[in-house]
C-alpha positions in Angstrom: 0.0 0.0 0.0 2.8 2.4 0.9 4.5 1.9 -2.5 1.2 2.7 -4.4 0.8 5.9 -2.4 4.3 7.1 -3.3 3.7 6.4 -7.0 0.4 8.3 -7.0 2.0 11.2 -5.1 4.9 11.3 -7.7 2.5 11.2 -10.5 0.4 14.0 -8.9 3.7 16.1 -8.7 4.4 15.4 -12.4 1.1 16.6 -13.5 1.6 20.0 -11.8 5.1 20.2 -13.4 3.6 19.7 -16.8 0.8 22.1 -16.1 3.3 24.8 -15.0 5.5 24.1 -18.1 2.5 24.3 -20.3 1.7 27.7 -18.8 5.3 28.9 -19.2 5.3 27.9 -22.8 1.9 29.5 -23.5 2.9 32.8 -21.9 6.4 32.7 -23.6 4.8 32.2 -26.9 2.4 35.1 -26.2 5.2 37.3 -25.2 7.2 36.4 -28.3 4.3 37.0 -30.7 3.1 40.3 -29.2 6.6 41.8 -28.9 8.5 40.6 -32.0 6.5 38.3 -34.4 3.4 40.4 -34.4 3.3 42.5 -37.7 3.0 46.3 -37.2 0.0 47.8 -38.7 0.4 49.3 -42.1 1.9 52.8 -41.9 3.6 52.4 -38.6 7.4 53.0 -38.4 7.1 55.5 -41.3 9.7 57.7 -43.0 8.5 60.4 -45.4 10.2 61.9 -48.2 12.9 64.5 -47.6 11.6 68.0 -48.5 13.5 71.3 -49.1 12.1 74.2 -47.0 12.8 78.0 -46.9 11.7 78.5 -43.4 10.8 76.5 -40.3 9.5 78.2 -37.2 10.7 77.1 -33.8 8.3 77.4 -30.9 8.9 76.8 -27.2 7.1 76.9 -23.8 9.3 77.9 -20.8 8.5 78.1 -17.2 11.2 79.9 -15.1 12.0 82.5 -12.5 13.2 86.0 -13.5 16.4 87.5 -11.9 13.9 89.2 -9.5 12.4 85.8 -8.4 9.2 86.3 -10.3 7.6 83.2 -11.7 7.1 83.3 -15.5 5.3 80.9 -17.9 6.0 81.9 -21.5 3.9 79.7 -23.8 3.9 79.9 -27.5 2.9 76.4 -28.8 -0.9 76.2 -28.4 -1.2 80.0 -29.2 0.3 79.1 -32.5 -1.9 76.0 -32.9 -5.0 78.0 -32.2 -3.9 80.6 -34.8 -3.2 77.8 -37.3 -6.7 76.2 -36.6 -8.4 79.7 -37.2 -6.8 79.9 -40.7 -8.0 76.5 -41.8 -10.7 76.3 -44.5 -10.4 72.8 -45.9 -9.3 70.4 -43.1 -7.9 70.0 -39.6 -6.2 66.8 -38.6 -4.9 66.6 -35.0 -3.3 63.8 -33.1 -2.8 64.4 -29.5 -1.9 62.0 -26.6 -3.1 63.7 -23.4 -6.3 65.7 -23.9 -8.4 66.8 -21.0 -8.9 69.5 -18.6 -8.8 67.5 -15.3 -6.4 68.5 -12.5 -5.8 67.8 -8.9 -7.5 71.1 -7.9 -4.5 72.4 -6.1 -3.3 74.9 -8.7 -4.7 77.0 -11.4 -3.6 75.8 -14.9 -4.0 77.3 -18.3 -7.2 76.0 -19.9 -5.3 74.8 -23.1 -7.6 71.7 -23.7 -10.7 73.9 -23.7 -9.3 76.6 -25.8 -8.1 74.0 -28.4 -11.6 72.5 -28.5 -13.3 75.9 -28.8 -10.9 76.8 -31.7 -11.7 73.6 -33.7 -15.5 73.9 -33.0 -15.6 77.6 -34.0 -13.7 76.9 -37.2 -15.9 73.9 -38.1 -19.1 76.1 -37.5 -17.6 78.9 -39.7 -16.8 76.4 -42.4 -19.4 73.7 -42.5 -17.5 71.9 -45.3 -14.2 71.8 -43.4 -13.2 68.2 -42.6 -12.0 67.8 -38.9 -10.5 64.6 -37.5 -9.2 64.4 -34.0 -7.1 61.3 -33.2 -6.3 60.6 -29.5 -5.4 58.0 -27.0 -7.8 55.9 -25.0 -6.2 57.2 -21.7 -8.5 60.3 -22.1 -11.4 58.1 -21.1 -9.2 55.7 -19.1 -10.2 53.0 -21.6 -13.9 53.8 -21.7 -14.5 54.2 -17.9 -16.4 57.4 -18.7 -17.3 59.8 -21.3 -14.9 62.7 -22.1 -16.5 66.1 -22.0 -14.0 67.4 -24.5 -14.5 64.6 -26.9 -18.3 64.9 -26.6 -18.0 68.6 -27.5 -15.9 67.9 -30.6 -18.3 65.1 -31.8 -21.4 67.3 -31.2 -19.8 69.9 -33.5 -19.3 67.3 -36.3 -15.6 66.5 -35.6 -14.7 62.9 -36.3 -12.9 61.7 -33.1 -10.9 58.5 -33.4 -9.6 56.6 -30.3 -6.5 54.8 -31.2 -6.7 50.9 -31.2 -3.9 50.1 -29.0 -4.5 46.4 -29.2 -3.0 46.4 -32.7 0.3 47.7 -31.4 3.0 45.4 -29.9 3.2 44.9 -26.2 5.5 47.2 -24.2 4.9 45.5 -20.9 5.0 41.8 -22.0 5.2 40.0 -18.7 2.0 41.6 -17.5 0.3 41.8 -20.9 0.8 38.1 -21.6 -1.2 37.4 -18.6 -3.7 40.1 -19.1 -4.5 38.9 -22.6 -5.4 35.5 -21.4 -7.3 36.4 -18.2 -8.7 39.9 -18.6 -8.7 41.2 -22.1 -12.0 39.4 -23.1 -13.9 41.1 -20.1 -13.9 44.5 -21.5 -13.5 47.7 -19.4 -17.1 48.4 -18.3 -18.5 51.7 -17.0 -19.6 53.1 -13.5 -16.1 53.3 -12.1 -15.4 53.3 -8.4 -11.6 53.5 -8.2 -9.9 56.9 -8.0 -8.7 58.2 -11.4 -4.8 57.8 -11.6 -4.5 61.0 -13.7 -6.3 63.6 -11.5 -8.4 64.0 -8.4 -11.1 66.0 -10.3 -11.4 63.2 -13.1 -14.2 60.6 -12.9 -13.6 57.4 -11.1 -12.5 54.3 -13.2 -13.3 50.6 -13.2 -10.9 47.9 -12.1 -10.9 46.4 -15.6 -9.9 49.8 -17.0 -7.1 50.0 -14.5 -6.0 46.6 -15.5 -5.9 47.7 -19.2 -4.0 50.8 -18.2 -1.2 48.7 -16.8 -0.3 47.5 -20.4 1.3 50.9 -20.7 0.6 51.3 -24.3 0.0 54.7 -26.1 -0.5 56.8 -29.0 2.0 59.4 -27.8 2.0 61.6 -30.9 1.4 65.4 -30.6 0.8 67.1 -34.0 -1.6 69.3 -35.9 -2.1 69.6 -39.7 -4.1 71.9 -41.9 -4.1 72.5 -45.6 -1.4 75.1 -45.2 0.5 74.2 -42.1 2.0 71.3 -40.0 3.2 71.6 -36.4 5.0 68.7 -34.8 5.3 69.2 -31.0 6.2 67.7 -27.7 3.3 69.4 -25.9 0.0 67.8 -24.9 -3.3 69.8 -24.8 -3.6 68.9 -21.1 -4.4 71.6 -18.6 -2.3 69.9 -15.9 0.6 70.0 -18.4 0.1 73.7 -19.1 3.3 74.9 -17.4 5.5 72.1 -18.9 8.6 73.1 -20.9 8.0 72.0 -24.5 9.1 72.6 -28.0 7.5 72.5 -31.5 8.3 73.1 -35.2 5.9 74.8 -37.7 6.3 73.8 -41.3 4.7 74.2 -44.7 4.7 72.4 -48.1 4.7 68.7 -49.1 5.6 67.4 -45.7 2.0 68.0 -44.9 1.2 65.0 -47.3 3.6 62.7 -45.5 2.0 63.5 -42.2 -1.5 63.0 -43.4 -0.4 59.5 -44.9 1.0 58.5 -41.5 -2.2 59.7 -39.7 -4.6 58.1 -42.1 -2.9 54.7 -41.3 -3.9 55.2 -37.6 -7.5 56.0 -38.6 -7.7 52.9 -40.9 -6.9 50.5 -38.1 -8.6 52.3 -35.3 -12.0 53.5 -36.4 -13.8 55.6 -39.1 -13.5 59.2 -40.1 -14.2 61.4 -43.1 -10.5 61.9 -43.7 -9.4 64.6 -46.1 -8.4 63.5 -49.6 -4.8 64.3 -50.0 -3.7 61.9 -52.7 -4.8 64.1 -55.6 -3.6 67.3 -54.0 -0.1 68.8 -54.5 1.9 71.1 -52.3 4.5 73.2 -54.0 8.0 72.1 -53.3 10.2 74.9 -52.0 13.8 75.5 -53.0 15.2 76.4 -49.5 18.2 74.9 -47.9 16.5 73.1 -45.1 16.1 69.4 -45.7 13.2 68.1 -43.6 11.8 64.6 -43.1 8.9 63.4 -41.0 9.6 60.1 -39.1 7.6 57.9 -36.7 8.3 55.1 -34.2 11.5 53.0 -35.1 12.4 55.4 -37.9 13.0 58.1 -35.3 15.5 55.7 -33.5 17.3 55.0 -36.7 17.5 58.8 -37.5 18.9 59.5 -34.0 21.6 56.8 -34.3 22.5 57.7 -37.8 23.0 61.3 -37.1 25.0 60.8 -33.8 27.3 58.5 -35.6 28.2 61.3 -37.9 29.3 63.6 -35.1 33.0 64.4 -35.2 35.7 66.1 -33.1 34.8 69.7 -32.6 31.1 69.3 -33.1 28.6 70.3 -30.4 25.8 68.0 -29.3 22.9 69.5 -27.3 20.2 67.2 -25.9 17.0 68.3 -24.0 15.1 65.3 -22.8 12.3 64.3 -20.4 13.3 60.6 -20.3 16.7 59.3 -21.3 17.3 55.6 -20.9 18.3 54.0 -24.2 21.6 52.3 -23.8 22.7 52.7 -27.5 22.1 56.5 -27.4 23.9 56.8 -24.0 26.9 55.0 -25.1 27.0 57.0 -28.4 26.9 60.3 -26.4 29.8 59.1 -24.3 31.7 57.8 -27.4 31.3 61.1 -29.1 32.6 63.0 -26.2 35.6 60.7 -26.0 36.3 61.5 -29.7 36.4 65.2 -29.1 32.7 66.5 -29.5 31.2 68.7 -26.8 28.2 67.1 -25.3 25.7 69.0 -23.1 22.5 67.5 -21.8 19.5 69.1 -20.0 17.3 66.5 -18.2 14.1 66.5 -16.2 14.8 65.2 -12.6 11.8 62.9 -12.9 10.4 64.1 -9.5 6.7 64.5 -10.4 4.2 63.1 -12.7 0.5 64.1 -12.8 0.8 65.6 -9.3 2.4 62.5 -7.9 5.9 62.3 -6.5 8.3 60.0 -8.5 11.5 58.3 -7.5 13.8 60.0 -10.1 13.8 57.0 -12.5 15.2 56.8 -15.1 17.1 60.1 -15.3 18.7 60.1 -11.8 20.4 56.8 -12.1 21.2 57.4 -15.9 22.8 60.8 -15.0 24.8 59.2 -12.2 26.2 56.5 -14.6 27.1 59.1 -17.1 28.7 61.4 -14.5 30.7 58.5 -13.2 32.2 57.9 -16.6 34.2 60.9 -15.8 34.1 62.4 -19.3 35.1 66.0 -19.0 33.6 66.8 -22.4 30.1 65.5 -21.3 28.1 67.8 -19.0 24.7 67.5 -17.5 22.4 70.0 -16.0 18.9 69.6 -14.6 15.9 71.8 -15.5 15.1 73.2 -12.1 11.4 72.3 -12.2 8.7 73.2 -9.6 5.1 72.0 -10.4 6.0 71.4 -14.1 8.1 68.9 -16.1 10.9 69.5 -18.5 8.9 67.8 -21.2 11.2 68.6 -24.1 12.5 65.9 -26.5 15.0 67.5 -28.8 18.4 66.7 -30.2 20.5 69.6 -31.7 23.8 68.8 -33.5 25.8 71.9 -34.1 28.3 70.5 -36.6 31.0 71.8 -38.8 29.5 70.3 -42.0 25.7 70.8 -41.3 23.4 71.4 -38.3 20.8 68.8 -37.4 17.7 69.0 -35.3 15.5 65.9 -34.3 12.5 66.8 -32.3 8.9 65.7 -31.4 7.1 63.3 -29.1 9.6 60.6 -28.6 11.5 60.2 -25.4 14.8 58.3 -25.7 13.6 55.0 -24.2 12.8 51.6 -25.5 9.0 52.3 -25.2 9.2 55.3 -27.4 11.7 54.1 -30.0 11.2 50.4 -30.5 8.0 50.4 -32.5 5.8 50.2 -29.4 4.3 53.6 -28.8 3.1 55.7 -31.6 5.4 58.7 -31.9 6.1 61.5 -34.4 9.3 63.6 -34.9 10.8 65.7 -37.6 14.4 65.7 -38.7 15.8 69.0 -39.9 19.2 69.4 -41.6 20.8 72.6 -43.1 23.4 75.4 -42.7 23.8 76.6 -39.2 23.1 80.2 -40.3 19.4 79.3 -40.9 17.0 80.9 -38.4 15.7 77.6 -37.0 19.1 76.5 -35.9 20.0 79.9 -34.5 16.7 79.9 -32.5 17.4 76.5 -31.2 21.0 77.2 -30.3 19.7 80.4 -28.5 17.2 78.3 -26.6 19.9 76.0 -25.3 22.3 78.6 -24.5 19.7 80.5 -22.5 18.6 77.7 -20.3 22.1 76.2 -19.9 23.6 79.6 -18.9 20.5 81.0 -17.1 20.5 84.1 -19.2 17.9 86.5 -18.0 16.4 84.1 -15.5 16.8 80.9 -13.7 16.2 77.8 -15.8 18.7 75.0 -14.9 20.7 73.7 -11.9 24.1 72.1 -11.7 24.3 68.4 -11.7 25.3 68.4 -8.0 22.0 70.2 -7.0 19.9 67.2 -7.9 22.6 64.6 -7.3 21.6 61.7 -5.2 23.5 58.7 -3.8 21.7 55.8 -5.4 20.5 53.3 -2.7 20.8 49.7 -3.5 17.0 49.4 -3.6 16.7 52.2 -6.1 19.5 51.0 -8.3 18.1 47.5 -8.2 14.6 48.9 -9.0 15.9 50.7 -12.1 17.7 47.6 -13.6 14.9 45.3 -12.7 12.4 47.6 -14.4 14.6 47.7 -17.5 15.1 43.9 -17.5 11.4 43.1 -17.1 10.2 46.1 -19.1 7.7 46.8 -16.3 8.0 50.6 -16.4 6.4 53.7 -17.7 9.5 54.9 -19.5 
C-alpha cells in the first residue's frame, strides 16, 4: 500500500510540473508573438520623403524664474496651434496624446484643452464643409471608464474623433500583458467606475478592468496638428495639468503635410472611421530652400537619431534636452562622441513628479549618475530646475562643422518610445547653421544652460543623489522586465 501511495504522489507532482511548463510555454509564446513576431499595422514606423524648405518656425514653452524671483510661464505652442486652426478652411487633422482639463484642484492651470476644443469647434461652424479629424489615445477616457467632455463637445460639432486601437500595437509591458491577454482582455472595461482616477483627483472614477488595461502601458504618444497650409510637430499635450511644462514644436509648410497625413490616415484605418481629407490628388508646391526636412515615426525616429549621432566628429557640439533618457545605445554614443572630441551638453528633467504624484527620479537620476561616473570632461549634465511642471522637451541639436541637425517631436529616448511600441512623431531638420531655426534652437539651449535673463537650470550636483541599492536594483529590474512607464 505504501508503495502505491508514493507512486500516486509522484504522478500528482508530475502533473503539476507539466501544467506549469505548459503555462510557461503558452505565456512565452504570447510574449514572443506580441513583442516581436506580430506585424506592425500598415503605416507604422514611417519615414516620409525629404523636402526642401525655406523656413521652419521654432516654438517653445518655458516656465522659469526671473532674476527678481518672479515666476514666468512663456507659452507659444498652443497659441500658434489655435492661430493655425483659425486659418484652416479645408481640413484640420490633430493627433494628441493627453487631452483633457482634469487637474488635482491644487493649482490654477491654463485652460489649453478647452481653448483648443473651442478653436476647432468655432472653425468647423464657420466652415461647415471643413473636414476635422481628432485622433487621440484611450487614456483620455481611461479605456472607456467614462465619457470625455472634450471629446463629446468635438463630436457634437461634427468633428470625427478616433480613439487609437492600442491592441493592434506590440506589447511594451510583455510579462504583464501576456497574463492580461489570457485572463482579462476578453472582459472589456465596463462603466460606472469606483476607483480613484490615476490621472487627476477631479477626473471621474475608473473601473478595475480599465485600470488593469492601463497597466499594459501602451500609447499613441503623438502630438501634432495639420491643416491644408501648415503642419506643427510638437512635444506638448493639450492637457491643462501639463500647461506649465517646458516643450518645443516646429511649424512647417509644403509637401511634408502630405507625409504627415499619410501616417495619420494609417492610424485611422486600423482604429475607427473618419471622413479623412483627400490628400492623394492634391499637390503642395516644393520649395527651394536649404532646409532638408523629413517626417519620421516610431522606429524610424530611432534610426535617425543613431545615424546622425554616428556622424558627429571632433569639434562638433551635441545638445540634448530630454524628459526621459534611458536607451543604452544612445547613452553609449553620447559618451563615445565626447571621447572623440565632441562637446556634449545634456539638459534633463529630474523625474520628480508626474500628474501631481511624487516620483523616484527614474530613469534620469540613475542614468545621469552613470554618465557622471564615466568621468568624461567633455560631457556635461544640467537639470531643468522644475517646480510644479516637467521639462517635457524631447529634442536633439547637433551643431556640426558640416551641417546642423535637429530631431524633435514626441519621442523620449527610451525603448517604449523608440522600438515600434508607442506611436510617436518627430521631424528631422538638416541645413546650414546660419538658418534661423538653428540659431533659434541654439539660443534656446544657451539661454537655459547659462541661465540668461532668468533661472532655468541647476548644476548636476544640486539634484545629485547617492543611489541606494534598492533604487539602483529597481531601475535595472524595471529595464530587464520592461515593467516601467519609461
